[in-house]
C-alpha positions in Angstrom: 29.8 13.7 17.8 26.9 15.0 20.0 24.4 16.9 18.0 21.3 18.6 19.5 18.0 19.1 17.9 15.1 21.0 19.2 11.6 20.6 17.7 8.5 22.6 18.6 5.7 20.1 18.6 2.5 22.0 17.7 0.3 19.1 18.9 1.6 19.4 22.4 3.2 22.8 22.6 6.2 21.2 24.2 9.8 21.6 23.2 11.6 18.2 22.8 15.3 18.2 23.0 17.4 15.2 21.8 21.0 14.6 21.3 22.8 12.3 18.8 25.0 10.0 20.8 26.2 7.6 18.1 26.4 7.2 14.3 27.7 4.8 11.8 27.3 3.5 8.3 25.1 0.5 8.0 25.4 -1.8 5.0 22.2 -3.8 4.5 20.7 -6.3 2.0 18.8 -3.4 0.6 21.7 -0.9 0.3 23.9 1.2 2.4 22.3 3.5 5.0 23.4 5.6 7.9 22.3 4.8 11.4 22.3 7.2 14.4 21.3 6.7 18.0 19.6 9.6 19.9 18.7 10.2 23.5 16.1 12.6 24.9 17.7 15.1 27.2 14.5 15.3 29.2 13.3 11.7 29.5 16.4 9.6 28.7 14.4 7.7 26.1 16.5 6.3 23.3 15.7 5.8 19.7 17.4 5.0 16.4 17.2 6.7 13.0 18.1 4.9 9.8 18.6 7.3 7.0 19.9 7.8 3.5 20.8 10.9 1.5 20.6 14.5 2.4 17.5 15.9 4.1 16.2 19.1 2.5 13.1 20.9 3.9 12.3 22.1 0.3 12.1 18.5 -1.1 9.5 16.0 0.0 11.2 13.1 1.8 10.0 9.6 2.6 9.8 9.0 6.3 8.5 6.2 8.5 8.0 6.0 12.3 8.4 2.3 13.2 7.8 0.7 16.6 10.2 -2.1 17.5 8.7 -5.5 16.9 11.0 -8.3 17.8 8.7 -11.1 16.6 8.0 -9.4 13.2 11.2 -7.5 12.5 13.7 -10.2 13.6 11.8 -13.6 13.6 9.5 -12.9 10.6 6.3 -13.7 12.5 3.2 -14.1 10.3 1.0 -12.7 13.1 1.9 -9.2 12.0 3.4 -7.4 9.0 5.8 -5.2 11.0 8.9 -6.7 9.4 7.5 -6.5 5.9 6.5 -2.8 6.5 10.0 -2.0 7.8 11.8 -3.7 4.9 9.4 -2.1 2.3 10.2 1.3 3.8 13.9 0.6 3.4 13.4 -0.5 -0.2 11.5 2.6 -1.1 14.1 4.9 0.6 16.9 3.0 -1.3 15.0 3.5 -4.6 14.3 7.2 -3.9 17.9 7.8 -2.7 16.9 9.6 0.4 14.6 9.2 3.4 14.5 8.2 7.1 13.1 5.7 9.4 12.7 6.5 13.1 12.9 3.2 15.0 11.3 3.5 18.4 12.6 1.2 21.0 9.3 0.3 22.5 8.2 -3.3 21.9 4.6 -3.9 20.9 3.5 -0.2 20.8 4.6 0.2 24.4 2.9 -2.9 25.9 6.2 -4.8 26.2 7.4 -8.1 24.8 5.8 -10.3 27.5 2.3 -8.8 26.9 2.9 -9.0 23.2 3.7 -12.7 23.4 0.5 -13.2 25.5 -1.6 -11.5 22.8 
């Protein structure tokens, strides 16, 4: 199941290596997607990719990088539009038939849930 990917990041000139550590189908209210868990081999950081269809470098593909937002994504907070943005991206990908969302497991753009609640 483990699948490695190496990407040359031109903005940092650093090679990032990640491995896929889990994958499953994910039926949602919007449609059926695939979900995969990845882990960085250098930092141990984990993230999730939600995707649909085949990715082809020759064809433009919808993509979204989404930072975890417990209050917006799960509880529907009106203090942000994170949940609406996430669900809209899913709707657009479903309609297009292909695309991906990288879901970063870092609450509040990296400030943490406690500081986010304080804000």
